[in-house]
One Martini backbone bead per residue (centre of mass of N, CA, C, O) as a GRO file, in nm:
protein
   77
    1UNK     BB    1  -0.458   0.536   0.270
    2UNK     BB    2  -0.196   0.495   0.508
    3UNK     BB    3   0.173   0.498   0.444
    4UNK     BB    4   0.342   0.542   0.710
    5UNK     BB    5   0.382   0.235   0.797
    6UNK     BB    6   0.621   0.168   0.585
    7UNK     BB    7   0.852   0.326   0.783
    8UNK     BB    8   0.856   0.077   0.968
    9UNK     BB    9   0.960  -0.169   1.174
   10UNK     BB   10   1.018  -0.532   1.138
   11UNK     BB   11   1.039  -0.818   1.344
   12UNK     BB   12   1.105  -1.156   1.230
   13UNK     BB   13   1.047  -1.459   1.424
   14UNK     BB   14   1.106  -1.774   1.510
   15UNK     BB   15   0.898  -1.994   1.715
   16UNK     BB   16   0.915  -2.297   1.857
   17UNK     BB   17   0.715  -2.267   2.094
   18UNK     BB   18   0.477  -2.139   1.899
   19UNK     BB   19   0.485  -2.211   1.595
   20UNK     BB   20   0.580  -1.908   1.497
   21UNK     BB   21   0.574  -1.592   1.363
   22UNK     BB   22   0.712  -1.308   1.518
   23UNK     BB   23   0.606  -0.966   1.571
   24UNK     BB   24   0.811  -0.677   1.592
   25UNK     BB   25   0.778  -0.320   1.696
   26UNK     BB   26   1.020  -0.112   1.792
   27UNK     BB   27   0.881   0.183   1.780
   28UNK     BB   28   0.617   0.047   1.961
   29UNK     BB   29   0.705  -0.073   2.245
   30UNK     BB   30   0.563   0.162   2.436
   31UNK     BB   31   0.246   0.085   2.311
   32UNK     BB   32   0.286  -0.231   2.294
   33UNK     BB   33   0.251  -0.559   2.299
   34UNK     BB   34   0.507  -0.802   2.285
   35UNK     BB   35   0.414  -0.928   2.038
   36UNK     BB   36   0.193  -0.794   1.804
   37UNK     BB   37   0.222  -1.054   1.621
   38UNK     BB   38   0.141  -1.324   1.384
   39UNK     BB   39   0.242  -1.633   1.191
   40UNK     BB   40   0.255  -1.939   1.014
   41UNK     BB   41   0.392  -1.751   0.811
   42UNK     BB   42   0.587  -1.516   0.687
   43UNK     BB   43   0.375  -1.373   0.511
   44UNK     BB   44   0.161  -1.355   0.731
   45UNK     BB   45   0.329  -1.180   0.925
   46UNK     BB   46   0.367  -0.940   0.740
   47UNK     BB   47   0.064  -0.875   0.703
   48UNK     BB   48   0.000  -0.838   1.004
   49UNK     BB   49   0.206  -0.616   1.055
   50UNK     BB   50   0.093  -0.408   0.855
   51UNK     BB   51  -0.189  -0.391   0.989
   52UNK     BB   52  -0.093  -0.290   1.266
   53UNK     BB   53   0.057  -0.041   1.170
   54UNK     BB   54  -0.191   0.096   1.038
   55UNK     BB   55  -0.357   0.112   1.297
   56UNK     BB   56  -0.161   0.278   1.468
   57UNK     BB   57  -0.134   0.524   1.289
   58UNK     BB   58  -0.430   0.596   1.257
   59UNK     BB   59  -0.485   0.628   1.559
   60UNK     BB   60  -0.283   0.850   1.619
   61UNK     BB   61  -0.399   1.055   1.420
   62UNK     BB   62  -0.689   1.063   1.528
   63UNK     BB   63  -0.575   1.131   1.836
   64UNK     BB   64  -0.330   1.331   1.810
   65UNK     BB   65  -0.071   1.165   1.816
   66UNK     BB   66   0.240   1.096   1.821
   67UNK     BB   67   0.473   0.965   1.634
   68UNK     BB   68   0.712   0.766   1.620
   69UNK     BB   69   1.015   0.740   1.551
   70UNK     BB   70   1.210   0.649   1.306
   71UNK     BB   71   1.435   0.404   1.210
   72UNK     BB   72   1.756   0.495   1.148
   73UNK     BB   73   1.976   0.363   0.922
   74UNK     BB   74   2.282   0.292   0.856
   75UNK     BB   75   2.518   0.252   0.637
   76UNK     BB   76   2.693  -0.005   0.478
   77UNK     BB   77   3.048  -0.052   0.391
   0.00000   0.00000   0.00000
């Protein structure tokens, strides 16, 4: 199992229109249609987001494509 996907961001937001939690993957925005996945519960959205990230990372590595830079957040004082 490749754990590089654990270092990427996921934005999870409730959509009243879709009645689902939508998962956006900011670092992958130029490579996938967003939202990348969804879930009927927050936990399900997290699980689906992790699965999509793992697939994206593994696919990029297999195809010898560069991984997008990880979003480095500054510390809040």
